[in-house]
C-alpha positions as CSV (number, residue, x, y, z in Angstrom):
1,M,49.5,9.3,1.2
2,E,46.5,9.2,-1.1
3,F,45.2,6.1,0.8
4,V,45.5,7.9,4.1
5,L,43.6,10.9,2.8
6,G,40.9,8.7,1.3
7,L,40.5,6.8,4.6
8,A,40.3,10.1,6.5
9,G,37.7,11.4,4.1
10,F,35.7,8.1,4.6
11,V,35.8,8.5,8.4
12,V,34.7,12.1,8.2
13,K,31.7,11.2,6.0
14,A,30.8,8.3,8.3
15,I,30.9,10.7,11.3
16,V,28.6,13.1,9.5
17,I,26.1,10.4,8.8
18,V,26.0,9.3,12.5
19,V,25.7,12.9,13.7
20,A,22.9,13.6,11.2
21,I,20.9,10.5,12.3
22,A,21.4,11.4,15.9
23,I,20.1,14.9,15.3
24,I,17.0,13.6,13.4
25,I,16.2,11.1,16.3
26,G,16.6,13.9,18.8
27,L,14.2,16.1,16.8
28,I,11.7,13.3,16.6
29,A,11.7,12.8,20.3
30,Q,11.5,16.5,21.1
31,A,8.8,17.3,18.6
32,A,6.7,14.3,19.6
33,Q,6.6,15.6,23.2
34,R,5.3,19.1,22.4
35,Q,3.3,18.6,19.2
36,K,-0.3,17.5,19.3
37,R,-1.6,15.1,16.7
38,S,-2.3,16.9,13.4
39,K,-5.9,16.9,12.2
40,D,-7.0,16.4,8.6
41,A,-8.3,19.5,6.9
42,L,-10.8,20.4,4.3
43,D,-9.5,23.3,2.2
44,I,-12.3,25.6,0.8
45,T,-11.6,28.1,-2.0
46,D,-14.0,30.7,-3.2
47,L,-13.4,30.3,-7.0
48,S,-15.8,33.1,-7.9
49,E,-13.9,35.6,-5.8
50,K,-10.5,34.3,-7.0
51,W,-11.4,34.5,-10.7
52,R,-13.1,38.0,-10.3
53,D,-10.0,39.3,-8.5
54,M,-7.7,38.0,-11.3
55,R,-9.9,39.6,-13.9
56,D,-10.1,42.9,-12.1
57,E,-6.3,43.0,-11.4
58,L,-5.6,42.4,-15.1
59,N,-8.1,45.1,-16.2
60,L,-6.6,47.6,-13.8
61,S,-3.0,46.8,-14.9
62,L,-4.0,47.8,-18.5
63,L,-5.1,51.3,-17.5
64,D,-3.0,54.4,-17.0
65,K,-2.6,55.8,-13.5
66,K,-5.4,58.3,-13.6
67,A,-7.9,55.9,-15.1
68,R,-6.8,53.2,-12.7
69,K,-7.8,55.2,-9.7
70,A,-11.2,55.9,-11.1
71,A,-11.6,52.2,-11.9
72,Q,-10.6,51.1,-8.4
73,K,-13.3,53.3,-6.9
74,A,-15.8,51.9,-9.3
75,L,-14.8,48.4,-8.4
76,K,-15.1,49.0,-4.7
77,K,-18.6,50.4,-5.1
78,A,-19.5,47.4,-7.3
79,D,-18.1,45.0,-4.7
80,K,-20.4,46.4,-2.1
81,Q,-23.4,46.0,-4.3
82,Q,-22.4,42.6,-5.6
83,Q,-24.8,39.9,-4.5
84,T,-23.6,36.3,-4.0
85,P,-25.6,33.9,-6.1
86,E,-28.0,31.8,-3.9
87,H,-27.0,28.5,-5.3
88,K,-23.6,26.8,-5.1
89,L,-21.5,24.9,-7.6
90,F,-19.1,22.7,-5.8
91,V,-15.8,21.8,-7.6
92,L,-13.8,18.7,-6.8
93,N,-10.5,17.6,-8.3
94,F,-9.9,13.9,-8.7
95,K,-6.6,12.7,-10.1
96,G,-6.6,8.9,-9.7
97,S,-3.7,6.5,-9.4
98,M,-3.6,2.8,-10.2
99,D,-4.9,1.7,-6.7
100,A,-7.4,4.6,-6.6
101,K,-6.3,5.6,-3.1
102,E,-7.5,9.1,-3.8
103,T,-11.1,7.9,-3.3
104,E,-10.5,8.2,0.4
105,A,-10.2,12.0,0.1
106,L,-13.2,12.0,-2.3
107,R,-15.3,10.2,0.3
108,H,-14.6,13.0,2.8
109,E,-15.3,15.7,0.2
110,V,-18.7,14.1,-0.7
111,N,-19.5,13.8,3.0
112,A,-19.0,17.5,3.4
113,I,-21.1,18.4,0.3
114,V,-24.1,16.3,1.2
115,S,-24.1,17.7,4.7
116,V,-24.8,21.2,3.4
117,A,-26.0,21.0,-0.2
118,T,-29.6,21.6,-1.4
119,D,-31.3,20.1,-4.5
120,N,-30.5,23.3,-6.4
121,D,-26.8,23.0,-5.9
122,Q,-24.6,21.3,-8.4
123,V,-21.2,19.5,-8.5
124,L,-18.4,19.5,-11.1
125,V,-15.7,16.8,-10.8
126,K,-12.5,17.6,-12.7
127,L,-11.5,14.0,-13.3
128,E,-8.2,12.6,-14.5
129,S,-7.4,8.9,-14.5
130,G,-6.1,6.2,-16.7
131,G,-7.9,3.6,-14.6
132,G,-6.8,1.0,-12.1
133,T,-8.2,-1.5,-9.7
134,V,-11.9,-2.5,-10.2
135,N,-12.8,-2.3,-6.5
136,G,-11.0,1.1,-6.0
137,Y,-12.7,2.8,-8.9
138,G,-16.0,1.1,-8.2
139,F,-15.8,2.8,-4.8
140,G,-15.1,6.1,-6.4
141,A,-18.1,5.7,-8.7
142,A,-20.3,4.9,-5.6
143,Q,-19.2,8.2,-4.1
144,L,-20.4,10.2,-7.1
145,Q,-23.6,8.2,-7.0
146,R,-24.2,9.5,-3.5
147,L,-24.3,13.0,-4.9
148,R,-26.9,12.0,-7.4
149,D,-28.9,10.2,-4.7
150,H,-28.8,13.5,-2.8
151,G,-30.7,15.1,-5.6
152,M,-27.8,17.1,-7.1
153,Q,-26.8,17.6,-10.7
154,V,-23.4,16.0,-11.2
155,H,-21.1,17.1,-13.9
156,V,-17.7,15.5,-14.9
157,A,-15.0,17.3,-16.9
158,I,-12.3,15.4,-18.6
159,D,-9.4,17.7,-19.6
160,K,-6.8,14.9,-20.2
161,V,-7.9,11.3,-19.6
162,A,-10.7,9.3,-18.1
163,A,-10.2,5.7,-19.2
164,S,-11.3,2.3,-17.8
165,G,-11.9,2.9,-14.1
166,G,-11.7,6.6,-14.8
167,Y,-14.6,6.4,-17.2
168,M,-16.5,4.1,-14.8
169,M,-16.6,7.1,-12.4
170,A,-17.3,9.6,-15.2
171,C,-20.3,7.8,-16.5
172,V,-22.2,8.3,-13.2
173,A,-22.5,12.0,-14.0
174,H,-25.6,13.6,-15.6
175,H,-23.3,15.4,-18.1
176,I,-19.8,14.6,-19.2
177,Y,-17.6,17.3,-20.8
178,A,-14.2,16.6,-22.5
179,A,-11.4,18.5,-24.2
180,P,-11.2,17.6,-27.9
181,F,-8.0,15.6,-27.5
182,A,-8.7,14.1,-24.1
183,L,-8.6,10.3,-24.0
184,V,-11.9,8.6,-23.1
185,G,-13.2,5.1,-22.8
186,S,-11.2,1.9,-22.5
187,I,-14.3,0.1,-21.3
188,G,-12.6,-3.3,-20.8
189,V,-10.7,-5.4,-18.2
190,V,-7.1,-6.5,-18.2
191,A,-4.9,-8.6,-15.9
192,Q,-1.3,-9.6,-16.4
193,L,1.3,-11.3,-14.2
194,P,4.7,-12.8,-14.7
195,N,5.3,-16.5,-14.0
196,F,8.7,-17.8,-12.6
197,H,7.8,-21.5,-12.6
198,R,10.3,-22.5,-15.3
199,W,13.1,-20.4,-13.7
200,L,12.5,-22.0,-10.3
201,K,12.4,-25.5,-11.8
202,K,15.7,-24.8,-13.7
203,H,17.3,-23.9,-10.3
204,D,15.8,-26.9,-8.5
205,V,13.5,-24.7,-6.3
206,D,10.3,-26.3,-5.2
207,F,7.2,-24.1,-4.7
208,E,4.3,-25.3,-2.6
209,M,0.8,-23.8,-2.5
210,L,-2.1,-25.2,-0.5
211,T,-5.6,-24.0,-1.0
212,A,-9.1,-24.9,0.2
213,G,-11.7,-24.3,-2.5
214,E,-11.5,-25.3,-6.1
215,Y,-10.9,-21.8,-7.4
216,K,-9.1,-20.2,-4.5
217,R,-6.2,-19.7,-6.9
218,T,-6.4,-19.9,-10.6
219,L,-3.2,-18.4,-11.9
220,T,-0.1,-18.0,-9.8
221,I,3.3,-16.3,-10.1
222,F,5.4,-19.1,-8.9
223,G,3.5,-22.3,-9.5
224,E,2.8,-24.1,-12.8
225,N,-0.4,-22.7,-14.4
226,T,-2.9,-25.0,-16.0
227,D,-5.3,-24.5,-18.9
228,E,-8.2,-24.9,-16.5
229,G,-6.8,-22.2,-14.3
230,R,-6.4,-19.9,-17.3
231,R,-10.0,-20.7,-18.4
232,K,-11.4,-19.8,-15.0
233,F,-9.3,-16.6,-14.8
234,K,-10.5,-15.5,-18.2
235,Q,-14.1,-16.4,-17.2
236,D,-13.7,-14.1,-14.1
237,L,-12.4,-11.2,-16.3
238,E,-15.4,-11.6,-18.7
239,A,-17.8,-11.5,-15.7
240,I,-16.3,-8.2,-14.5
241,H,-16.4,-6.8,-18.1
242,R,-20.1,-7.7,-18.4
243,Q,-20.8,-5.9,-15.1
244,F,-18.8,-2.9,-16.3
245,K,-20.8,-2.7,-19.5
246,Q,-24.1,-3.0,-17.6
247,F,-23.0,-0.2,-15.3
248,V,-22.1,2.2,-18.1
249,Q,-25.3,1.3,-20.0
250,Q,-27.4,2.0,-16.9
251,H,-26.1,5.5,-16.7
252,R,-25.9,6.3,-20.4
253,E,-28.8,4.5,-22.0
254,Q,-28.3,6.0,-25.4
255,L,-25.0,4.3,-25.9
256,D,-24.4,1.4,-28.3
257,I,-22.6,-0.5,-25.6
258,D,-21.3,-3.3,-27.8
259,K,-19.7,-0.7,-30.1
260,V,-17.9,1.3,-27.3
261,A,-17.1,-1.4,-24.8
262,T,-14.3,-3.0,-26.8
263,G,-11.5,-1.7,-24.7
264,E,-10.7,1.0,-27.2
265,V,-9.7,4.6,-26.2
266,W,-11.3,7.5,-28.0
267,T,-10.3,11.2,-28.3
268,G,-12.8,13.7,-26.9
269,Q,-14.0,14.5,-30.4
270,E,-14.6,10.8,-31.2
271,A,-16.1,10.1,-27.8
272,K,-18.7,12.8,-28.5
273,E,-19.6,11.2,-31.8
274,V,-20.2,7.8,-30.2
275,G,-22.0,9.2,-27.2
276,L,-19.4,8.7,-24.5
277,V,-19.4,12.5,-23.7
278,D,-21.9,15.2,-24.1
279,E,-20.0,18.4,-25.0
280,L,-16.5,19.4,-26.1
281,I,-15.3,22.0,-23.6
282,T,-12.6,22.3,-21.0
283,S,-13.4,22.4,-17.3
284,D,-12.3,26.1,-16.8
285,A,-14.3,27.3,-19.9
286,W,-17.4,25.5,-18.5
287,L,-17.0,26.9,-15.0
288,M,-16.6,30.4,-16.3
289,K,-20.0,30.2,-17.9
290,Q,-21.5,29.5,-14.5
291,L,-20.0,32.5,-12.7
292,D,-23.1,34.7,-12.8
293,N,-25.5,32.0,-11.7
294,Y,-23.6,30.0,-9.1
295,A,-21.2,30.6,-6.2
296,L,-18.2,28.5,-7.2
297,V,-16.7,26.7,-4.2
298,E,-13.7,24.4,-4.6
299,L,-13.2,21.7,-2.0
300,S,-10.0,19.7,-1.3
301,Y,-9.6,17.3,1.5
302,R,-6.0,17.0,2.8
303,Q,-5.0,14.1,5.0
304,R,-2.0,15.4,7.0
305,K,0.8,13.0,7.6
306,S,1.8,12.3,11.1
307,L,5.0,13.8,12.6
308,S,6.8,10.5,12.4
309,E,5.9,10.1,8.7
310,R,7.1,13.6,7.9
311,V,10.4,13.3,9.8
312,A,11.0,9.8,8.5
313,K,10.7,11.1,4.9
314,G,13.1,13.9,5.7
315,A,15.5,11.5,7.3
316,S,15.4,9.2,4.3
317,I,16.3,12.1,2.0
318,V,19.2,13.2,4.3
319,V,20.6,9.6,4.7
320,N,20.3,8.9,1.0
321,A,22.2,12.1,0.1
322,L,24.9,11.3,2.6
323,K,25.2,7.7,1.4
324,S,25.6,9.0,-2.1
325,Q,28.5,11.3,-0.9
326,L,30.0,8.4,1.1
327,T,30.1,6.1,-1.9
328,Q,31.9,8.6,-4.2
329,P,35.5,7.8,-4.8
330,P,38.1,10.2,-3.1
331,Q,39.2,13.1,-5.3
332,Q,42.5,12.7,-7.0
């Protein structure tokens, strides 16, 4: 009897999965017919207004009812007389991953800024990254250099971490700010990879790799690595490290580059002592100091996923949940 009940439960769950998949496929077909392709978007937030509204709301909440009414009238009058600062301070948020894919959004944000900004406008990049690929973060640094080339003052704030490729981007700025315990630096290069050659050899598996060019491959995951290959790979790492050091030194001439380019990570306090950052302050604290002199405008570029990508993600969640239910043993 228990076996029959368990089998029946299995069949019911299987039917639920098939029906769910059919519904999802139907929704995809139906939505694809009527929905136009989504466009990417640039979100624009008036930080000046947002922060003033928060301040006013808090101040009003602390007053009694009678005083609150008088204060509200005074605020309305003040808002009418409020003059927006002539110059703008653009705020960007960059939180980088290992492959620095976020530089694509940064590119669009920079395009927007340079299309409207004047020499008197400034930029603050709230940067957070532990580093990643050299080419990815090199591209990110090039985007910040475009802002400098446009004649703008570029600021970078490090609230948590800007290491390795993250610092490569940060050093482009005219001024770097950091929280006291933020992690800064790691001016070095690292590469690591496993090697399965001995395991393949033990199981009598041959691995063939054909190349044209003496150094087309130096180290490999599956083949037998040689001392010459290791030497050339290390030589390439050293060359990238030299270029990294030169890049940092170019933008921060006062640094003792040999002292700070050891791959070490420094706290914000230590980083200021050795010249990696200019001031110990959080991004919000610095921005609030600029409220009276600049209109603070935060930009965020959003790349909207296509309909098929959004539905596929939802379908994956549904199917995984149903699979989990399906593989559970029948209740006793």
